[in-house]
C-alpha positions as CSV (number, residue, x, y, z in Angstrom):
1,M,149.5,109.0,115.8
2,M,150.8,106.6,113.1
3,V,148.3,103.9,114.2
4,R,145.5,106.1,114.0
5,T,146.7,107.2,110.6
6,R,146.8,103.6,109.4
7,T,143.2,103.0,110.8
8,F,141.8,106.0,109.0
9,A,143.6,104.8,105.8
10,V,142.3,101.5,105.8
11,A,138.6,102.5,106.6
12,C,138.6,104.9,103.6
13,F,140.4,102.2,101.5
14,L,137.3,99.8,102.5
15,L,134.8,102.5,101.6
16,Y,136.1,103.3,98.2
17,G,137.2,99.7,97.4
18,V,133.8,98.0,97.8
19,G,133.3,98.4,94.2
20,S,136.2,96.0,93.1
21,V,134.6,93.3,95.3
22,R,131.2,93.9,93.7
23,C,132.4,93.3,90.4
24,F,132.5,89.4,91.3
25,S,128.8,89.2,90.6
26,P,128.0,91.0,87.6
27,S,124.7,89.1,87.4
28,R,123.4,91.1,90.1
29,H,123.1,94.3,87.9
30,R,121.2,93.4,84.8
31,A,119.9,96.5,83.0
32,G,116.2,96.8,83.3
33,R,115.8,94.1,85.7
34,P,112.3,94.2,87.2
35,H,111.6,94.2,90.8
36,H,108.7,92.8,92.4
37,L,108.1,95.8,94.6
38,V,108.4,98.5,92.0
39,S,105.5,100.7,91.8
40,A,103.4,101.3,88.7
41,P,104.6,102.9,85.7
42,L,104.7,106.9,85.7
43,G,101.8,107.1,83.1
44,E,99.4,105.6,85.6
45,S,97.4,107.5,88.0
46,R,98.9,108.8,91.2
47,S,97.5,108.9,94.8
48,F,100.4,110.9,96.3
49,S,99.1,114.3,95.2
50,P,95.9,115.9,95.4
51,G,96.1,117.8,92.0
52,H,96.4,116.2,88.4
53,R,99.0,118.9,87.3
54,A,101.3,117.7,90.1
55,G,101.1,114.2,88.7
56,L,101.7,115.3,85.2
57,L,104.8,117.4,86.4
58,L,106.2,114.4,88.3
59,A,105.7,112.2,85.2
60,S,107.5,114.6,82.9
61,T,110.3,115.4,85.2
62,S,111.0,111.9,86.0
63,A,110.6,110.9,82.3
64,A,113.0,113.5,81.0
65,M,115.8,112.6,83.6
66,E,115.3,108.9,82.5
67,E,115.6,109.8,79.0
68,E,118.8,112.2,79.7
69,D,120.6,109.7,81.7
70,G,119.8,106.5,79.5
71,G,116.8,105.1,81.3
72,S,117.9,102.8,84.2
73,K,121.4,102.3,83.2
74,D,123.6,101.5,85.9
75,P,125.5,104.7,86.9
76,P,129.5,105.0,87.0
77,L,131.1,105.3,90.5
78,F,131.9,109.0,90.0
79,E,130.3,111.3,87.6
80,A,131.3,115.0,86.3
81,P,131.4,117.6,88.9
82,F,127.9,118.5,90.2
83,K,126.0,116.4,87.6
84,G,124.4,114.2,90.4
85,I,123.4,117.4,92.4
86,A,122.0,118.9,89.5
87,R,120.1,115.9,88.5
88,D,118.7,115.4,92.1
89,Y,117.6,118.8,92.4
90,K,116.3,119.0,88.8
91,M,113.9,116.2,89.6
92,R,112.7,117.5,92.9
93,L,112.5,121.3,92.9
94,P,109.7,121.5,90.3
95,L,107.7,119.6,92.7
96,Y,108.5,121.9,95.7
97,G,104.7,123.3,95.5
98,S,103.1,120.0,95.8
99,D,105.8,119.1,98.7
100,I,104.0,121.9,100.6
101,K,100.2,121.2,99.7
102,D,100.6,117.4,100.3
103,G,101.6,118.0,103.9
104,L,98.6,120.0,104.8
105,N,96.2,116.9,106.1
106,S,95.6,115.2,109.4
107,Q,97.9,112.3,108.8
108,C,101.0,114.4,108.4
109,L,99.7,116.5,111.6
110,A,99.6,113.1,113.4
111,A,103.1,112.2,112.1
112,T,104.4,115.6,113.2
113,L,103.3,114.9,117.0
114,F,104.7,111.4,117.0
115,L,108.0,112.5,115.5
116,F,108.3,115.6,117.6
117,F,108.6,113.4,120.8
118,A,110.6,110.6,118.6
119,C,113.0,113.3,117.8
120,L,113.2,115.6,120.8
121,A,113.7,112.5,123.4
122,P,117.1,111.3,121.4
123,A,118.4,114.7,121.4
124,V,118.0,115.2,125.1
125,G,119.4,111.8,125.8
126,F,122.5,112.1,123.2
127,G,123.0,115.7,124.8
128,S,123.4,114.3,128.1
129,L,125.9,111.9,126.9
130,F,127.9,114.5,124.8
131,G,128.0,116.6,127.9
132,T,129.5,113.9,129.9
133,V,132.2,112.7,127.5
134,T,133.3,116.5,126.4
135,S,133.1,117.8,130.0
136,G,130.4,120.1,129.3
137,A,132.2,121.7,126.0
138,I,129.0,120.3,124.0
139,G,125.8,119.4,126.0
140,T,122.1,119.2,125.7
141,M,121.6,122.6,124.6
142,E,123.9,122.3,121.9
143,M,122.4,119.2,120.8
144,V,118.8,120.2,121.0
145,S,119.8,123.7,119.1
146,S,121.6,121.7,116.4
147,T,118.7,119.3,116.1
148,A,116.2,122.1,115.5
149,M,118.4,124.0,113.3
150,C,119.7,121.4,111.2
151,G,116.7,119.5,110.9
152,F,114.7,122.5,109.5
153,I,117.3,123.2,107.0
154,Y,117.5,119.8,105.7
155,A,113.7,119.6,105.4
156,L,113.7,122.7,103.6
157,S,116.5,122.1,101.2
158,S,117.0,118.2,100.9
159,A,116.0,116.1,97.9
160,Q,114.7,113.4,100.1
161,P,112.8,115.5,103.0
162,L,111.5,112.4,104.4
163,T,114.9,111.5,106.0
164,I,115.2,112.7,109.7
165,I,118.7,113.8,110.8
166,G,120.0,113.3,114.2
167,S,122.9,112.2,116.2
168,T,123.9,108.6,116.4
169,G,126.1,106.3,118.8
170,P,129.1,105.9,116.2
171,V,129.6,109.8,116.2
172,L,129.3,109.9,119.9
173,A,132.2,107.3,120.2
174,F,134.1,109.4,117.7
175,V,133.8,112.4,119.6
176,A,135.0,110.7,122.8
177,T,138.0,109.3,121.1
178,L,138.7,112.8,119.8
179,V,138.4,114.1,123.4
180,Q,140.9,111.4,124.6
181,F,143.4,112.4,121.9
182,A,143.0,116.2,122.5
183,N,143.7,115.5,126.1
184,K,146.9,113.4,125.4
185,A,148.2,115.9,122.9
186,N,147.4,118.8,125.2
187,L,145.2,120.4,122.7
188,P,142.0,122.4,123.2
189,F,139.1,120.2,122.1
190,L,136.6,122.4,120.8
191,P,139.1,124.1,118.2
192,L,140.4,120.5,117.6
193,Y,136.7,119.5,117.1
194,A,135.8,122.3,114.8
195,W,139.1,122.0,112.4
196,T,138.2,118.0,112.1
197,G,134.5,119.1,111.1
198,I,135.7,121.6,108.8
199,W,137.9,119.1,106.9
200,T,135.2,116.4,107.0
201,S,132.7,119.0,105.6
202,G,135.4,119.6,102.6
203,I,135.6,115.7,102.0
204,L,131.9,115.3,102.2
205,L,131.5,118.3,99.8
206,A,133.9,116.5,97.2
207,S,132.0,113.3,97.6
208,S,128.7,115.0,96.8
209,V,130.1,117.1,93.8
210,T,131.7,113.6,92.3
211,S,128.5,111.6,93.0
212,A,130.5,109.3,95.3
213,S,127.3,108.3,96.7
214,N,127.0,106.1,93.8
215,L,129.2,103.5,95.8
216,V,126.0,102.7,97.8
217,K,124.9,100.7,94.8
218,Y,127.1,97.9,95.9
219,L,125.4,97.6,99.2
220,T,122.4,95.3,99.0
221,R,119.4,94.1,101.2
222,F,122.0,92.0,103.1
223,T,123.6,95.1,104.7
224,D,120.4,97.0,105.1
225,E,118.6,94.5,106.9
226,I,121.5,94.0,109.5
227,F,122.0,97.7,109.8
228,S,118.4,98.3,110.3
229,C,117.9,95.5,112.9
230,L,120.9,96.7,114.7
231,I,119.5,100.4,114.9
232,S,115.9,98.9,116.0
233,F,117.8,96.7,118.9
234,I,119.8,99.5,120.2
235,F,116.4,101.7,120.6
236,V,114.8,98.6,122.5
237,I,117.8,97.7,124.5
238,E,118.4,101.5,125.5
239,A,114.9,101.5,126.8
240,A,115.1,98.2,128.7
241,Q,118.1,99.2,130.4
242,N,116.9,102.6,131.4
243,I,113.8,101.1,132.9
244,G,115.9,98.3,134.8
245,K,118.2,101.0,136.3
246,S,114.8,102.4,137.8
247,F,114.7,99.4,140.2
248,S,117.9,100.2,141.8
249,S,116.1,103.0,143.9
250,T,113.1,101.3,145.3
251,F,111.1,98.5,143.8
252,T,107.7,100.7,143.9
253,K,109.4,103.4,141.6
254,G,110.8,100.5,139.5
255,L,107.4,99.1,139.0
256,L,105.8,102.3,138.3
257,T,108.4,103.0,135.6
258,L,107.6,99.7,134.1
259,T,104.0,100.5,134.2
260,V,104.1,103.8,132.6
261,A,106.6,102.6,129.7
262,V,104.5,99.6,129.0
263,T,101.2,101.5,129.1
264,T,102.9,103.9,126.4
265,Y,104.2,101.3,124.2
266,T,101.0,99.1,124.4
267,T,98.6,102.0,123.7
268,A,100.9,103.1,120.7
269,T,101.1,99.8,119.3
270,V,97.5,98.5,119.9
271,L,95.9,102.1,118.3
272,R,98.4,102.0,115.5
273,G,97.3,98.5,114.7
274,L,93.6,99.5,114.5
275,R,93.6,100.2,110.8
276,N,94.1,96.3,110.1
277,T,90.8,95.6,112.4
278,V,87.2,95.8,111.5
279,Y,86.0,97.9,114.4
280,F,84.6,101.4,114.1
281,T,84.2,103.2,110.6
282,K,87.2,103.5,108.2
283,G,87.6,107.2,108.9
284,I,87.8,106.7,112.8
285,R,90.2,103.8,112.3
286,K,92.5,105.7,110.0
287,N,92.7,108.6,112.4
288,V,93.1,106.9,115.6
289,S,95.7,104.7,113.8
290,N,97.6,107.7,112.9
291,F,97.5,109.5,116.2
292,G,98.3,106.0,118.0
293,P,101.9,107.0,119.2
294,T,100.9,110.5,120.3
295,L,97.8,109.0,122.3
296,G,100.4,106.5,123.8
297,V,102.5,109.3,125.2
298,V,99.3,110.9,126.6
299,A,98.3,107.7,128.1
300,G,101.6,107.2,129.8
301,A,101.7,110.8,131.0
302,L,98.3,110.3,132.5
303,V,99.2,107.3,134.2
304,A,102.3,108.8,135.8
305,R,100.4,112.0,136.8
306,W,97.7,109.9,138.6
307,A,100.4,108.0,140.3
308,K,101.9,111.2,141.8
309,L,98.5,112.6,142.9
310,S,97.5,109.4,144.6
311,Q,100.8,108.5,146.2
312,G,102.5,112.0,146.6
313,A,106.1,112.8,146.1
314,E,107.2,109.1,146.7
315,A,105.5,108.3,143.2
316,A,107.3,111.2,141.2
317,L,109.2,109.8,138.4
318,P,112.1,111.6,136.7
319,A,111.1,114.0,133.9
320,L,112.5,115.2,130.5
321,A,115.4,117.7,131.3
322,I,115.6,120.5,129.1
323,P,118.0,123.6,129.9
324,Q,116.0,126.6,131.2
325,T,118.0,129.2,129.2
326,F,119.2,129.7,125.7
327,A,122.9,129.5,126.4
328,T,125.8,127.0,125.8
329,T,126.0,124.4,128.6
330,S,129.4,125.8,129.7
331,G,128.6,129.4,129.1
332,R,131.3,129.7,126.3
333,P,130.7,131.9,123.2
334,W,128.9,130.1,120.5
335,L,131.6,130.7,118.0
336,V,134.5,128.3,118.5
337,P,138.1,130.2,118.5
338,L,139.8,128.3,115.5
339,A,142.8,130.1,116.1
340,D,143.6,128.6,119.5
341,L,144.5,125.3,117.7
342,P,148.2,125.3,116.6
343,V,148.9,125.7,112.7
344,W,150.3,121.9,112.7
345,A,147.1,120.6,114.7
346,R,144.8,122.1,111.9
347,W,146.6,120.4,109.3
348,G,146.9,117.1,111.3
349,A,143.1,117.3,111.8
350,F,142.6,116.1,108.2
351,F,143.5,112.4,109.4
352,P,140.7,112.0,112.1
353,A,138.3,113.9,109.7
354,L,138.9,110.7,107.3
355,M,137.3,108.4,109.9
356,A,134.5,111.1,110.6
357,T,133.8,111.1,106.8
358,V,133.4,107.4,106.8
359,L,131.0,107.6,109.8
360,L,128.7,110.5,108.3
361,F,129.0,109.0,104.7
362,L,127.9,105.5,105.8
363,D,125.2,106.4,108.3
364,Q,123.7,109.1,105.7
365,N,123.7,107.1,102.5
366,I,122.6,103.8,104.1
367,T,119.7,105.3,105.8
368,V,118.7,107.3,102.6
369,R,118.7,104.0,100.8
370,L,116.6,102.4,103.4
371,V,114.0,105.4,103.0
372,N,114.1,105.1,99.1
373,N,113.2,101.4,99.3
374,P,110.6,100.6,96.5
375,Q,108.4,99.0,99.0
376,Y,107.3,102.4,100.1
377,K,106.2,103.3,96.7
378,M,107.6,107.0,96.5
379,Q,107.7,108.5,92.9
380,K,108.8,112.4,93.5
381,G,112.2,112.9,92.2
382,R,112.7,109.3,91.4
383,R,113.8,107.4,88.4
384,K,112.5,104.0,87.7
385,N,114.3,101.2,89.7
386,S,116.8,103.8,91.2
387,M,117.5,104.0,95.0
388,L,120.2,106.6,94.3
389,D,118.3,109.6,93.6
390,G,118.6,112.4,96.0
391,M,121.7,111.1,97.7
392,H,124.0,113.6,96.1
393,A,122.2,116.6,96.9
394,D,121.3,115.4,100.5
395,L,125.1,114.7,101.1
396,L,125.7,118.3,99.8
397,V,123.3,119.8,102.7
398,I,125.1,117.3,105.3
399,S,128.4,118.9,104.2
400,G,127.2,122.5,104.7
401,L,125.4,121.6,107.9
402,T,128.7,119.9,109.4
403,F,130.7,123.0,108.5
404,V,128.4,125.3,110.2
405,T,127.8,123.0,113.3
406,S,131.7,122.7,113.6
407,L,132.2,126.5,113.7
408,L,129.4,126.8,116.4
409,G,130.6,123.8,118.5
410,L,127.4,122.0,118.0
411,P,127.1,118.1,117.4
412,W,127.2,117.0,113.8
413,L,123.9,115.3,112.6
414,V,123.4,112.6,110.0
415,A,120.5,110.7,108.6
416,A,118.9,108.6,111.5
417,T,117.7,105.2,110.5
418,V,114.9,104.5,113.1
419,R,113.4,108.0,113.2
420,S,113.6,108.0,109.4
421,I,111.9,104.8,108.8
422,S,109.3,105.7,111.4
423,H,108.7,109.0,109.7
424,V,108.0,107.2,106.2
425,R,105.9,104.7,107.8
426,A,103.8,107.4,109.7
427,L,103.1,108.9,106.2
428,S,102.4,105.4,104.6
429,V,98.9,105.3,102.9
430,F,97.2,101.8,103.0
431,T,94.3,100.1,100.9
432,E,91.4,98.7,102.9
433,S,93.0,95.2,102.7
434,G,96.0,96.6,104.5
435,K,98.3,96.7,101.8
436,L,100.6,99.9,101.3
437,K,99.5,101.9,98.4
438,S,101.8,105.1,98.5
439,T,103.5,107.4,100.9
440,I,102.7,111.1,101.4
441,E,105.9,112.9,100.1
442,Q,106.2,116.4,101.3
443,R,108.5,118.7,103.4
444,I,105.8,120.0,106.1
445,T,106.2,117.3,108.5
446,G,110.0,117.7,108.8
447,L,109.7,121.5,109.0
448,S,107.0,121.3,111.7
449,I,109.0,118.6,113.9
450,H,112.0,120.6,114.0
451,G,110.2,124.0,114.3
452,L,108.5,122.7,117.4
453,I,111.9,121.5,118.6
454,G,113.3,125.0,118.1
455,A,110.5,126.4,120.0
456,C,110.9,124.5,122.9
457,V,114.6,126.0,122.9
458,L,113.8,129.7,122.6
459,F,110.5,129.9,124.6
460,D,109.7,129.3,128.1
461,K,106.2,127.9,128.1
462,P,106.7,125.0,125.6
463,R,109.8,124.0,127.6
464,S,108.0,124.0,130.8
465,V,105.2,121.7,129.4
466,L,107.7,119.2,128.3
467,T,109.6,119.2,131.5
468,T,106.5,117.5,133.0
469,I,106.6,114.6,130.7
470,P,108.2,111.7,132.6
471,T,111.2,109.9,131.0
472,P,109.4,106.4,131.4
473,V,107.0,107.6,128.7
474,L,109.9,108.2,126.5
475,M,111.3,105.0,127.1
476,G,108.0,103.4,126.1
477,L,108.2,105.3,122.8
478,F,111.5,104.2,122.3
479,M,110.5,100.7,122.5
480,F,107.7,101.4,120.1
481,L,110.2,103.2,117.7
482,G,112.5,100.0,117.8
483,T,109.7,97.5,117.4
484,S,107.6,99.2,114.8
485,A,110.9,99.4,112.3
486,L,111.1,95.4,112.2
487,P,108.1,94.4,110.4
488,G,108.9,94.2,106.7
489,N,112.6,93.6,107.5
490,E,113.3,90.1,105.8
491,M,116.0,89.3,108.1
492,W,113.7,89.9,111.3
493,E,110.9,87.8,109.3
494,R,113.5,85.0,108.7
495,V,114.6,84.8,112.4
496,K,110.9,84.5,113.4
497,E,110.6,81.6,110.8
498,L,113.4,79.5,112.6
499,F,110.6,79.0,115.5
500,K,107.7,78.2,113.1
501,D,106.3,74.8,111.9
502,A,107.4,74.7,108.3
503,A,104.4,72.4,107.4
504,V,101.8,75.1,108.5
505,A,103.8,78.2,108.4
506,P,102.4,80.4,105.4
507,K,104.9,80.5,102.3
508,E,107.2,83.5,102.0
509,R,109.0,85.0,98.9
510,W,112.0,83.0,99.8
511,S,110.4,79.8,100.3
512,A,111.7,78.4,97.1
513,V,115.2,78.3,98.6
514,P,115.9,75.1,100.4
515,R,115.2,75.7,104.4
516,K,118.8,74.9,105.3
517,I,120.2,77.5,103.1
518,T,117.8,80.0,104.3
519,K,118.9,79.1,107.9
520,L,122.7,79.5,106.8
521,F,122.0,82.9,105.2
522,T,120.0,84.2,108.5
523,A,122.7,82.9,110.7
524,I,125.4,84.7,109.1
525,Q,123.2,87.8,109.2
526,I,122.7,87.3,113.1
527,L,126.5,86.8,113.4
528,C,127.1,89.9,111.6
529,L,124.6,91.7,114.0
530,A,126.5,90.3,116.9
531,A,130.0,91.6,115.6
532,M,128.7,95.1,115.3
533,V,127.2,95.1,118.4
534,Y,130.3,94.0,120.2
535,V,132.4,96.5,118.3
536,K,130.2,99.3,119.1
537,E,130.1,98.7,122.7
538,S,133.8,97.8,122.8
539,P,136.9,100.5,123.4
540,I,137.3,100.2,119.7
541,G,133.7,101.5,118.9
542,V,135.1,104.4,116.7
543,L,135.7,101.5,114.0
544,F,132.2,100.6,113.9
545,P,131.9,102.1,110.2
546,V,134.8,99.7,109.2
547,V,132.5,96.7,110.2
548,I,129.5,98.2,108.0
549,A,132.0,98.6,105.1
550,L,133.2,94.8,105.3
551,L,129.5,93.5,105.0
552,A,129.4,94.0,101.2
553,P,132.6,92.2,100.7
554,L,131.4,89.4,103.0
555,R,128.3,89.2,101.2
556,F,129.8,88.7,97.7
557,G,132.6,86.6,99.2
558,L,129.7,84.1,100.3
559,E,128.6,83.9,96.6
560,K,131.9,83.9,95.1
561,I,133.5,80.9,97.0
562,G,130.3,79.0,96.7
563,I,129.1,79.3,100.1
564,I,125.7,80.2,99.0
565,K,125.0,79.4,95.2
566,T,124.1,82.5,92.9
567,E,120.4,81.5,92.3
568,Y,119.7,81.3,95.7
569,M,121.6,84.6,96.7
570,E,119.5,86.3,93.9
571,V,116.4,85.4,96.0
572,L,117.3,86.0,99.5
573,D,119.2,89.2,98.7
574,E,116.9,90.6,96.0
575,D,116.7,94.5,96.0
């Protein structure tokens, strides 16, 4: 227990000590520093809202908050209680009406259908894994129910509703470790899980109240790119592994699985890219592109259906497994019996809660930081040059959801990177030349996605339809999710540049940096990515957030000791 306690303490020290390392490079935070990706000033015309009144309201609320907080002044690490939360909601709530109206269009419908499958499939998959590691205490029904309930509440009440929440691998690893500890200490798992979640909720509440999410300002593109690549690779690798396992039964079934997955992936990719071609009319290109992933699911399902009809039962593929009744996996009551845990263990649950806090805090805030990236040109509830807006209110919502799910014995959910980025990109609006013009900022898609998932939990007919969708179709969708999040990630672009002929390759933003420095910077990011994969897949996977926390000190150490000069780092790691 002492070793675990020291580990938890070290993790929290790393999280809250990042700021001391950041001060080595004061030149990185210059007041009012321009950014080449920052969108137009607030006074210019907007394309995100159909009404001029909404645009005026947006400009007035953002300008008022900038004036109140001193413009783009660097915020302190911690603020007066509730100041950050109040600021987030003060900027976003006046736009709630436009958040509803702006979501009533065909592009949002396409995004809803796409993300419905993209959110349901991981929920079912993680639910099965949770059922295995917890011996049925938390299973598929709990995971899908948590996804529907928490996702709906988050879309309804958050300050950045384009973020999609779900379960993650590190949370699963933590729960597995908690199960092992409960068995060794002869403690009931669910009450221990509930008390750990209650403590975690309290610490997250304190973090949101004091605006502790301001610590994320010490993270940079260096960390964002590595984390984003990791999550993308996880989706692609998981899909490839599942397809590979299908060959262990019969070669024919394995080949059919591969065909269905590739059909789904290729259809989704080709149709999504149609907007950048000259075929058909602009309206057709736009609509087919928006519905591309959904049409990919339909195409893959039709291929599987054709194979089954023509070849019989031998060509039947495994389908999405959703529980047939709305009840807990083990038949237990929904409320966890908190009193079953000894008093000493209730207080002792504070220590594993420290690690859970680090997990949820980092996963949540890094993903929201990626969603808030200026490249997506979002304006609602945002101050100029700020990537922190909305984080404090959203962490408050996560704190409340963690408390409720702990009482019910449901999985804890947090911002899911690939699903969130896919959501944002599905809502992106492009110019005729293919450049991103704006993002449709609204709440309808989030509410609809999780409302549909809830319908699958509560009603028989939607559930019966979904159980006919073969899992290889979802594996193809996983590959699409993973690969579609990579374009625009400069680490990925630099990795591809390693194999390009510099003499003929087009110039990039970082081309002014010597090529050997660019290669060194990219190689360091690749090594960090490999280290994160190793830790995640090892028996110490629960320490995964510690590795994430170490990325910030590493990045500033590279600059401080002169491995990469400041002028080069400011180009390669420009926010």
